[in-house]
N, C-alpha and C positions, 0 to 999 in steps of 0.2 A: 462364629455365628454372627449373622447380621440381624438385629432385632429392631423393629419399629415400635415405638411406644406412643400411643395416642393418649394425650394427657401428660405429655412429657415434662410439664412444669409443675405438676401436682406434687403433693407431699410424698406419695408413693412413687410416682414417675421419676422424680429426681433421684430418689434413693436407689431405685432399680437401675437407672442409667449409670450411676456411679459404680455400682457393683459389677454390672456387665462390662463396662469399659475397663474396670480394674482387673478383670480376668482375661482381657484381650479381645472381647467381642466388639463388633462395630455396632454403634447405636445411633438411630435416627429418632429424634424427639419431635413429635408433632405438637405444635402449640398454636394457639389462636392469636396471641399478642406478640408482635415482633420485638417488643421491649424485653421479652423473656429470653431472647437469644443468648445473652451473656451468661445467664444462669445455667442454661442447659449445656452450653459449651464448657463452662467450668466443671460441670459434672462429667464431661468426657464425651458428650453426644454432639452430633451434627443436628442443626435446627432446620425443621421444615415448617413454614408458617402456613397453616391450613385451618380455616374455620369450619369445624365439623357440622355446624348448623346451616351452612350455606354452600359448601363444596359439593360438586358432583362426584359420582363414583369414579369417573375417569380422572378427575383432578387429584383425588387422593391416591388412586392407584399409581399415578405417575411417580409418587414418592416411595412406592413399595417394591420397585423393580430390584431384583437380586436379593431381597430379604428372605431369611429362613423362617421367621416367625413374626407375629404381631401381638401386641399386648394392648388391651383396652383398659386404661387406668384413668380415663377422663371422667369428669363429673361436673354438673352445673354449679356445685358449691352450696354451702349451707345458707347463703343469703339469697339464693335464686327462688323464683316462684314456681307454681305448679307447672306452667307451660314448659319451662326449660328442663324440668325433670324428664319430660318426654323427648324434647328435641335433642338433648345431650345424652342423658343416661340410657335411653332406649334407641332413638334414631341414630345417634352417633355410633353406638355399638354395631348396629345393623349396617351402617355405611361402611365401617371398617371391614366387616365380614365380606360385603359385596366387593369392595376394592381389593381385598386380599385374593378373593377368587379370581377377579379379573387379572390381577398381576401374577397369578400362579403361586401364591403363598398359601400353604395348607395348614400350618400350625397357628393356632389362635388361643390366646389366654384371655379370659374375661374376668375382671375384678368385679364381683357382684357384692351381695350383702347377705348376712344372716337374716333370718326372719321372713324371707320372701315366700316361703311355702304356706304360711298362715295368712288368714284374712287380716289385713291391717286394722288396728284398733282406731276407730274414727276419733277417739279422744286424744290421739297422739298428734292431731293437727293435719290439715289437708295437704300440707307440703310433704310431710313425712309419709303419708299414705300414698301420695303421687310418686314419691321416690321409690318406695318398695314395689309399687305396681310397675313402674318403668323398669326397674332391675329385673323383675320376674319376666316381663315381656321380652326384655333383651335376652335373658337366658333361653326362653322358649324359641326365639328366633334363631339364636346361634345353634341350639341343639338340633334344629331342623335342617341345618346346612350339612354339606359333605366335608366340611373342614375337620381337621384333627384338633378339636377344641378341648380345653380344660377350663372348668368354671371354678373359681376360688371365691368362697364366701367368708371373708374375715368377720370376726366379732367386732365389738365396739373398738374403734381404732384409737390408740393413744400415741403421744409423742415421747413416751418414756424410752430410755435406751433399750435396745434389743437384748435379749438374753441368749438367742441362738437355740432355744428349746421351745418346742411347740406341741400342740395337739392338732393333728391333721387327719380327718376321718370323713367318711360319707355321712350325710345327714340321716337322722336328726342328731344334733349335738347341743348340749345345754349352752345357754348364752354365757359369754364371758368376754374379757378384753383380750386384745392382742396388740402389740406395738406395730407401728408403721415400719420400723427397721426390720422386724422379723417377717412382716408381710412381704416386703421387697425381697428379702433373702429367700423366702419360699418361692416366690415367682421366678427368681433366677434359677433355683434348683429345678423347678418344674419345666423350665425351658430346656434343660439338659436331660429331661426324663420323658421321652416320647411315649413311654408306656403308660403315662397318666392320661393320654388322650381318651376322650369319652367319659371322663369322670367329673362328678360334681363333688367338691371337697369343702368342708367346713374347716376354718382355721381359728385356733384359740391359743392363748399362752398354755404351755404344757411342760412335759418332762422329757420328751424325746429330742435329741439333737436333730436339727433340720434335715440333714442328709439321711439319717435313719428314718425320720418320719416320712420323707418322700419315697424312700426305698420300700417302706412298708405298704404304700398304696399304689406302687407301680405294678401294672399287670405283668 
């Protein structure tokens, strides 16, 4: 399988690239900063330098030729402001969908966030509110496409070592943590499970082996 990861230098993107390359897949990591090339190549991916905030659909589509799937794991980052939550977390996801459609790639995995179905608490701060609204808008846009999409909503992400055991279910699901290691492993498993297309899935730490958890939600 050839997989293109938007946000290939992120904490989930690098983990996912290493997992996919380790199982023999071809991985292209889309990054904004050319200084990140060495990191993604160390993970086993080929680097494509594309700024999702300024690139055209055609410019991004040129890097998707021959791909079997795309994953949107990009984000503006915790230190970004309200505006970039929209230009990256929403518009970047839509750009990848449009580019995938232009390049003839049908499989699309979107890394979203838990909590997007509820009205954001204004007391949580304007940046967090903007983040949740951008993620929800991205979900709505992707669900309106004809792509074979799967939306993954992890709980609060941690850098603890992965356990290989998760809770994967349709919403609603109680809030809880999940490791970035396990999130990447679930994404890798979902890429190999086309029967999960059309599903919105919440991800938490849990008791089921990842392969079992994905099999349980596969149509």
